[in-house]
C-alpha positions in Angstrom: -8.3 27.7 22.4 -7.2 31.3 22.8 -10.0 33.8 23.0 -9.0 37.4 22.0 -10.0 40.0 24.6 -10.7 43.4 23.1 -9.3 46.1 25.4 -12.0 48.7 26.2 -10.8 52.2 27.1 -12.5 52.7 30.4 -11.3 56.2 31.0 -12.1 57.9 34.3 -14.4 61.0 34.5 -11.4 63.2 34.9 -9.7 61.8 31.9 -12.8 61.8 29.7 -12.6 65.5 29.0 -8.9 65.5 28.3 -8.7 62.9 25.5 -6.3 64.0 22.9 -7.8 64.7 19.5 -4.5 65.2 17.6 -4.9 62.1 15.4 -5.0 62.8 11.7 -8.0 61.9 9.6 -6.1 58.9 8.4 -5.4 57.8 12.0 -9.0 58.2 13.1 -10.2 55.9 10.4 -7.6 53.2 11.0 -8.1 50.4 13.5 -5.5 50.0 16.2 -2.7 47.7 15.0 -0.8 47.1 18.3 -1.2 43.4 18.4 1.9 41.3 17.9 2.3 39.1 14.7 1.6 36.0 16.7 -1.6 37.4 18.2 -2.9 38.6 14.9 -2.4 35.1 13.4 -4.0 33.2 16.3 -7.2 35.3 16.7 -10.2 33.0 16.8 -13.8 34.1 16.9 -15.8 33.3 20.0 -18.7 31.1 19.1 -22.1 30.0 20.5 -22.4 26.9 22.6 -24.0 24.9 19.8 -20.7 25.0 17.9 -22.4 25.9 14.7 -19.8 28.7 13.9 -16.9 27.5 16.1 -14.3 26.2 13.8 -10.8 25.6 15.1 -8.0 25.9 12.5 -5.2 23.4 12.0 -3.2 22.4 8.9 -3.6 19.4 6.7 -0.6 17.4 5.4 -0.7 19.7 2.3 -0.7 22.8 4.6 -4.2 23.7 3.5 -6.2 25.2 6.4 -8.5 22.8 8.2 -11.5 24.3 10.0 -13.6 22.0 12.1 -15.9 22.8 15.1 -15.5 20.9 18.4 -18.7 19.0 17.5 -17.2 17.9 14.2 -14.0 16.8 16.0 -16.0 14.8 18.6 -17.9 13.0 15.9 -14.7 12.3 14.0 -13.1 10.7 17.1 -16.2 8.6 17.8 -16.3 7.4 14.2 -12.5 7.0 13.9 -12.4 9.4 10.9 -9.2 11.2 10.1 -10.1 14.8 9.7 -6.9 15.8 7.9 -7.3 13.1 5.3 -11.0 14.0 4.9 -10.2 17.7 4.4 -7.4 16.9 1.9 -9.7 14.6 -0.1 -12.4 17.3 -0.3 -10.0 20.1 -1.3 -9.3 21.4 2.2 -11.1 24.0 4.2 -14.0 23.6 6.6 -15.2 20.1 7.4 -18.9 19.6 8.3 -20.6 17.1 10.5 -22.3 15.7 7.4 -19.0 15.0 5.7 -17.8 13.2 8.9 -21.0 11.1 9.1 -20.7 10.1 5.4 -17.0 9.1 5.9 -18.0 7.1 9.0 -20.8 5.4 7.2 -18.4 4.4 4.4 -16.1 2.8 7.0 -18.9 0.9 8.7 -20.7 -0.1 5.6 -24.1 0.9 4.1 -27.1 1.1 6.4 -29.7 -1.6 6.2 -32.3 1.0 5.2 -30.3 1.8 2.1 -31.1 -1.7 0.8 -34.8 -1.3 1.2 -36.6 -2.2 -2.0 -33.6 -4.1 -3.4 -34.9 -7.6 -4.2 -31.4 -8.8 -5.0 -30.3 -8.4 -1.3 -31.2 -10.2 1.8 -30.4 -8.5 5.1 -29.1 -10.9 7.8 -29.0 -9.5 11.3 -25.8 -10.2 13.2 -26.1 -12.3 16.4 -25.0 -10.8 19.7 -21.9 -13.0 19.6 -21.0 -12.0 16.0 -21.5 -8.3 17.0 -19.3 -8.7 20.1 -16.6 -10.5 18.0 -16.8 -7.8 15.3 -16.3 -5.0 17.9 -13.4 -6.7 19.6 -11.6 -7.6 16.3 -12.1 -4.1 14.9 -10.7 -2.5 18.1 -7.8 -5.0 18.2 -6.9 -4.3 14.6 -7.1 -0.5 15.2 -5.2 -0.3 18.4 -2.6 -3.1 18.2 0.4 -2.8 15.8 0.2 -6.3 14.3 3.1 -8.0 12.7 2.8 -11.6 11.4 5.7 -13.9 10.9 5.2 -16.9 8.6 7.2 -20.2 8.4 6.9 -23.8 7.4 7.8 -26.4 10.0 8.8 -30.0 9.1 6.5 -32.2 11.0 7.2 -35.5 9.1 8.4 -37.4 12.2 5.5 -36.1 14.2 2.9 -37.1 11.6 4.4 -40.5 11.3 4.2 -40.9 15.1 0.6 -39.8 15.2 -0.4 -42.2 12.5 1.3 -45.1 14.3 -0.6 -44.1 17.5 -3.9 -43.9 15.6 -3.4 -47.3 14.1 -3.0 -48.9 17.6 -5.3 -46.6 19.5 -8.1 -48.3 21.4 -11.7 -47.1 21.4 -11.4 -45.7 24.9 -8.1 -43.9 24.2 -8.0 -40.2 23.4 -7.3 -39.0 19.9 -4.1 -37.0 19.7 -4.7 -34.3 17.1 -2.0 -32.2 15.5 -3.4 -29.2 17.4 -2.8 -31.0 20.7 0.9 -31.6 19.9 1.2 -27.9 18.8 -0.4 -26.8 22.0 2.0 -28.8 24.1 4.9 -27.5 22.1 3.6 -23.9 22.6 3.4 -24.4 26.4 7.1 -25.4 26.5 8.1 -22.6 24.1 6.2 -20.0 26.0 8.1 -21.0 29.1 11.3 -20.2 27.3 9.9 -16.9 25.7 7.7 -15.4 28.4 7.1 -12.1 26.5 4.6 -14.0 24.3 2.6 -14.9 27.5 2.1 -11.4 28.6 0.0 -8.2 28.4 0.7 -4.6 28.0 0.1 -2.4 31.1 -0.9 1.2 30.4 1.5 1.5 27.5 4.5 1.7 29.7 5.0 -1.7 31.3 4.6 -5.4 30.4 3.0 -8.0 32.7 4.8 -11.3 32.3 2.5 -14.2 33.4 3.7 -17.4 35.0 0.6 -19.4 34.3 -0.2 -20.3 30.7 -3.9 -20.3 29.7 -4.2 -21.5 26.1 -7.2 -20.2 24.2 -8.2 -22.5 21.3 -10.3 -20.9 18.5 -13.3 -23.0 17.6 -15.6 -22.6 14.6 -19.2 -23.0 15.8 -22.6 -22.6 14.1 -23.1 -19.3 16.0 -19.7 -17.9 15.3 -16.1 -18.0 16.5 -15.3 -18.8 20.2 -12.1 -19.5 22.0 -12.4 -21.7 25.1 -9.5 -21.6 27.4 -7.5 -24.5 28.9 -6.4 -22.9 32.2 -3.1 -23.8 33.7 -1.9 -25.6 30.5 1.6 -25.8 31.8 0.5 -28.3 34.4 -1.1 -30.7 31.9 0.5 -33.7 30.2 0.1 -34.1 26.4 -2.8 -36.6 27.0 -4.5 -34.3 29.6 -4.1 -31.3 27.3 -5.7 -33.3 24.4 -8.6 -34.4 26.6 -9.2 -30.9 27.9 -9.2 -29.4 24.5 -11.5 -32.1 23.0 -14.0 -31.5 25.8 -13.9 -27.7 25.4 -14.3 -28.0 21.6 -17.4 -30.2 22.0 -19.0 -28.0 24.6 -18.3 -24.9 22.5 -20.0 -26.4 19.4 -23.0 -27.6 21.4 -23.4 -24.2 23.1 -23.0 -25.6 26.6 -19.8 -23.9 27.6 -19.9 -21.5 30.5 -18.6 -17.9 30.2 -15.8 -18.5 32.7 -14.2 -21.0 30.3 -14.1 -18.3 27.6 -12.1 -15.9 29.7 -8.6 -15.5 30.9 -6.6 -16.7 27.8 -3.0 -15.6 27.7 -2.0 -17.0 24.3 -4.2 -18.2 21.4 -4.1 -20.9 18.8 -6.2 -20.9 15.6 -6.1 -23.9 13.4 -7.9 -23.7 10.0 -6.1 -26.8 8.6 -9.2 -29.0 8.9 -10.8 -26.6 6.3 -7.8 -25.9 4.2 -5.5 -23.1 3.4 -2.0 -22.1 4.3 -0.6 -19.0 5.9 -2.9 -16.2 7.1 -2.9 -13.3 9.5 -4.7 -14.2 12.8 -5.8 -11.2 14.8 -4.6 -10.8 18.4 -7.3 -10.9 21.2 -6.6 -8.2 23.8 -5.1 -8.2 26.3 -3.0 -11.0 24.8 0.1 -10.0 22.8 0.3 -13.0 20.4 -1.6 -15.7 18.5 -0.4 -18.7 16.5 -2.2 -19.6 13.3 -2.0 -23.1 11.7 -2.8 -24.1 8.2 -3.2 -27.5 6.5 -0.1 -29.7 6.4 1.5 -29.9 3.0 3.5 -32.7 1.4 6.6 -31.9 -0.6 9.3 -34.4 -1.7 8.1 -37.0 0.8 8.1 -34.6 3.7 5.2 -33.0 5.6 5.3 -29.3 6.4 3.0 -27.3 8.7 2.3 -23.6 7.7 2.5 -21.4 10.9 1.7 -17.8 11.2 2.6 -16.0 14.4 1.0 -12.6 14.9 2.4 -10.4 17.7 2.0 -7.0 19.2 5.1 -5.0 18.1 4.8 -2.8 21.2 5.9 -5.8 23.3 7.6 -8.2 20.9 10.3 -7.6 18.2 10.8 -9.5 15.0 13.9 -11.2 16.4 11.9 -12.5 19.4 9.3 -13.9 17.0 12.0 -15.6 14.9 13.5 -17.2 18.0 10.0 -18.3 19.2 9.3 -20.1 15.9 12.7 -21.7 15.9 12.1 -23.1 19.4 8.6 -24.2 18.4 9.8 -25.9 15.3 12.6 -27.8 17.1 10.0 -29.4 19.3 7.6 -30.3 16.5 10.3 -31.8 14.4 11.3 -34.1 17.3 8.2 -35.8 18.9 10.4 -37.3 21.6 11.1 -33.8 22.9 7.3 -33.3 23.4 7.1 -36.6 25.2 9.9 -35.6 27.5 8.2 -32.3 28.1 5.2 -34.2 29.3 
């Protein structure tokens, strides 16, 4: 911020008696106007430390002046409030801390106290896990430019193979779920398309990872968790299915250690057991992609799997995502390819 400095005429004792007094009456009453046009437009008042009067001027999108003190700007950054939009919606001009607080409250939702005395409302406190998930998802949605690509993959042959396996499966044999087949197909596809098994490094580089650690989203009584199958690329289809089944069980019983909830490089979220089709899964940082699965749908004697691939557009382009889904679909359409990959 530029602080104007007023030039004081500190004349010497010799000069003090020789000051010229030839100015006209008009000149004596007029303030000196020797500042350049740029300086006159950029003059800002110096303010006290409490920022109460220190408003910096900018322009809104409609070119109306926006005045906001450093304190207001700090609160706006903390609450993720757009000052220009706020000023525009309120007619422009000075923005106060109270306006920012109200806008931030609107974004976060009403306070619990605002519902006091309302018998029609029950306040339910969020668990620590739910609050952590909320913070992470909000940050991910705010900072990652999400794009979601949807498709339908023909899994008729795969579903028929699974059913034949289930009919002949012994009690001691592991169940091969659709998610297990998709996970195995993802491992092979990630090997072909490494940019989806990566993370962004300081906005100017991409870390491509050799090891594949699949995070499998699990719905539990205490909220969403995503246990990780580390080194998934080393596991056969059966080993992958067994590892996933164990992690899901431990997650739902609350007996999973924190180390198995960390280090994922690519996530899979399957809501098919509940229902639904396409949706937009949110990426978990520092990952750059997540695959969402819906419930398989029957049409004209064929079975189709809805898939939704969300990706970070800073790292992955639409053409990359299309190629990824094509490769994934080719494996899921031909179960024998998955067996060979094992």
